[in-house]
C-alpha positions as CSV (number, residue, x, y, z in Angstrom):
1,M,100.2,-38.9,24.4
2,E,100.5,-35.7,22.3
3,N,97.2,-36.6,20.5
4,F,95.4,-37.2,23.8
5,R,93.6,-34.5,25.9
6,K,92.6,-35.0,29.6
7,V,88.8,-34.7,29.7
8,R,88.0,-35.8,33.3
9,T,89.6,-36.4,36.6
10,S,87.9,-38.2,39.5
11,E,89.1,-39.4,42.9
12,E,88.2,-42.5,44.7
13,E,85.7,-42.0,47.5
14,S,87.0,-43.1,50.9
15,P,85.7,-42.7,54.4
16,L,87.3,-40.1,56.7
17,P,90.1,-41.7,58.7
18,F,88.9,-40.4,62.1
19,P,86.9,-42.4,64.6
20,N,84.0,-40.9,66.7
21,L,83.4,-37.9,64.5
22,S,80.5,-35.6,65.7
23,P,77.3,-35.9,63.6
24,D,77.6,-32.2,62.6
25,V,81.2,-32.5,61.3
26,V,81.8,-30.2,58.3
27,E,83.9,-31.8,55.5
28,M,85.8,-29.4,53.3
29,K,87.3,-30.9,50.1
30,V,90.0,-28.7,48.9
31,K,90.7,-28.9,45.1
32,E,93.7,-27.5,43.2
33,G,91.6,-24.7,41.7
34,S,89.8,-23.8,45.0
35,K,90.0,-20.3,46.2
36,I,91.1,-20.1,49.8
37,R,88.9,-17.0,50.5
38,N,85.8,-18.9,49.4
39,L,86.8,-22.0,51.4
40,M,87.5,-20.0,54.6
41,N,84.3,-17.9,54.3
42,F,82.2,-21.1,54.2
43,A,84.2,-22.9,56.9
44,M,84.1,-19.9,59.3
45,A,80.3,-19.6,58.8
46,Q,79.9,-23.2,59.7
47,M,82.0,-23.0,62.8
48,E,81.0,-19.6,64.1
49,L,77.4,-19.1,62.9
50,K,76.1,-22.6,62.9
51,G,78.1,-23.7,65.9
52,S,79.7,-26.8,64.4
53,R,82.2,-28.5,66.8
54,Q,84.4,-30.2,64.2
55,I,85.7,-29.6,60.7
56,V,87.8,-31.8,58.4
57,F,89.9,-30.3,55.6
58,S,91.1,-32.8,53.0
59,G,93.0,-32.5,49.7
60,C,95.3,-34.6,47.5
61,G,98.1,-34.0,45.0
62,R,98.7,-30.4,44.3
63,A,95.9,-29.3,46.7
64,V,97.8,-30.6,49.8
65,T,99.6,-27.3,50.3
66,K,96.3,-25.3,50.0
67,T,94.7,-27.7,52.5
68,I,97.4,-27.0,55.1
69,T,97.1,-23.2,54.5
70,C,93.3,-23.4,55.2
71,V,93.9,-25.2,58.5
72,E,96.5,-22.8,59.7
73,I,94.2,-19.8,58.9
74,M,91.4,-21.5,60.8
75,K,93.5,-22.2,63.8
76,R,94.7,-18.6,64.0
77,K,91.1,-17.2,63.6
78,L,89.4,-19.5,66.1
79,G,92.2,-20.6,68.5
80,G,91.9,-23.5,71.0
81,L,91.4,-26.1,68.3
82,H,92.6,-29.7,68.8
83,Q,94.1,-31.2,65.6
84,V,94.7,-34.6,64.2
85,T,96.5,-35.0,60.9
86,Q,96.4,-38.2,58.7
87,V,98.6,-38.6,55.6
88,R,97.8,-41.4,53.1
89,Y,97.6,-42.1,49.4
90,K,94.6,-41.8,47.1
91,T,93.9,-43.1,43.7
92,L,93.0,-40.5,41.0
93,L,91.3,-41.7,37.8
94,E,92.2,-39.6,34.7
95,V,90.3,-40.0,31.5
96,W,92.2,-39.0,28.3
97,E,90.5,-38.7,24.9
98,N,92.2,-39.3,21.6
99,Q,92.0,-36.1,19.6
100,D,93.1,-37.7,16.4
101,P,91.3,-41.0,16.0
102,L,91.6,-43.1,12.9
103,P,89.1,-42.3,10.1
104,G,85.8,-44.1,10.7
105,A,87.0,-45.4,14.1
106,P,85.2,-44.3,17.4
107,A,87.1,-41.9,19.7
108,Q,89.4,-43.8,22.0
109,N,89.6,-43.1,25.7
110,L,92.5,-43.9,27.9
111,T,92.0,-44.3,31.7
112,V,95.1,-43.6,33.9
113,H,95.2,-44.6,37.6
114,K,97.5,-42.3,39.6
115,N,98.5,-42.7,43.3
116,V,98.9,-39.3,44.8
117,P,99.6,-38.2,48.4
118,S,96.6,-37.1,50.3
119,I,96.1,-35.2,53.6
120,C,93.2,-35.2,56.0
121,I,93.2,-32.8,59.0
122,L,90.5,-32.8,61.7
123,L,90.0,-29.6,63.8
124,S,87.9,-29.9,66.9
125,R,86.6,-27.6,69.6
126,D,86.1,-30.6,71.8
127,P,89.1,-32.5,73.2
128,L,90.5,-35.4,71.2
129,D,92.5,-38.5,72.2
130,P,96.0,-37.2,72.6
131,N,97.4,-40.7,72.1
132,Q,96.3,-41.1,68.5
133,T,98.8,-40.6,65.7
134,G,99.0,-37.1,64.3
135,Y,97.5,-35.3,67.4
136,Q,98.5,-31.7,68.1
137,P,97.2,-29.9,71.2
138,P,95.6,-26.5,70.8
139,E,97.6,-23.3,71.0
140,P,95.7,-20.6,72.9
141,R,95.1,-17.6,70.6
142,H,96.1,-14.9,73.0
143,E,99.5,-16.6,73.7
144,L,100.1,-17.0,70.0
145,G,99.4,-13.3,69.4
146,T,101.7,-12.3,72.3
147,H,104.6,-14.4,71.1
148,L,104.2,-13.1,67.6
149,N,104.1,-9.4,68.8
150,E,107.1,-10.0,71.1
151,A,109.1,-11.6,68.2
152,E,108.2,-8.6,65.9
153,D,109.1,-6.0,68.6
154,T,112.4,-7.5,69.6
155,S,113.7,-9.0,66.3
156,S,115.0,-5.7,64.9
157,S,116.7,-4.4,68.1
158,S,118.1,-7.8,69.3
159,T,119.4,-8.6,65.8
160,K,121.1,-5.2,65.6
161,G,122.6,-5.7,69.1
162,L,123.9,-9.1,68.2
163,K,125.4,-8.1,64.8
164,R,127.9,-5.6,66.3
165,P,129.8,-7.8,68.8
166,L,129.8,-10.9,66.5
167,P,132.2,-9.9,63.7
168,P,135.4,-9.3,65.8
169,P,135.5,-12.7,67.5
170,H,134.6,-14.3,64.3
171,E,137.5,-12.7,62.5
172,E,139.9,-13.6,65.3
173,L,138.8,-17.3,65.0
174,L,139.3,-17.2,61.3
175,T,142.8,-15.7,61.7
176,K,143.8,-18.3,64.3
177,K,142.5,-21.1,62.1
178,L,144.5,-19.8,59.2
179,Q,147.7,-19.6,61.2
180,V,147.2,-23.2,62.3
181,E,146.3,-24.4,58.8
182,V,149.1,-22.7,56.8
183,P,152.0,-24.8,58.2
184,D,150.1,-28.0,57.3
185,G,149.2,-26.8,53.8
186,S,150.5,-28.1,50.5
187,R,153.2,-25.4,50.2
188,G,155.9,-27.9,51.0
189,S,158.2,-28.9,53.8
190,G,159.8,-25.5,54.1
191,T,157.0,-24.1,56.1
192,T,156.9,-27.2,58.3
193,N,160.7,-27.1,58.9
194,C,160.4,-23.5,60.1
195,Q,158.0,-24.5,63.0
196,P,160.6,-25.8,65.4
197,D,162.9,-22.7,65.0
198,F,159.8,-20.5,65.6
199,H,159.0,-22.2,68.9
200,H,162.7,-22.2,70.1
């Protein structure tokens, strides 16, 4: 394959795996090279300015992580969104061109079919069927913020408070464990023979 260069990648078109989508649903196809800022600017404009009720983020292969990131940002910014996640496989078609064809022969192309993981996430302002696979209820934005702030405020003090009392009992446990384990160790029967004398 060292003489071949990838010239084109295309993915199979497949319908969105969600029933009863609203007619104004926004579909965001996330690519590996997509910029999250650009995606989010467009998505937020659709949901806030144009008043769309539902949005779907989809991505496959290396774009899956970026797709999930976009969804989490959207949930934090808007709050109260119902979510359904569907994971599946998608076929990518890669076209490779021979860079070193035989003299006088036409350039040879090689088509490779790849199955890659794909994710589709629906976010909706309107309630969704909670019984469908992959459903997550909304998390109210104000509660999210409160929990996060509380965690940040208490983490330093509570952690410091816990760290001081923990080491002494931990050390005692270790010492007791060592005292129990030493007689049973591989040092020989001498240690074991001493046990009865010690208890008498």
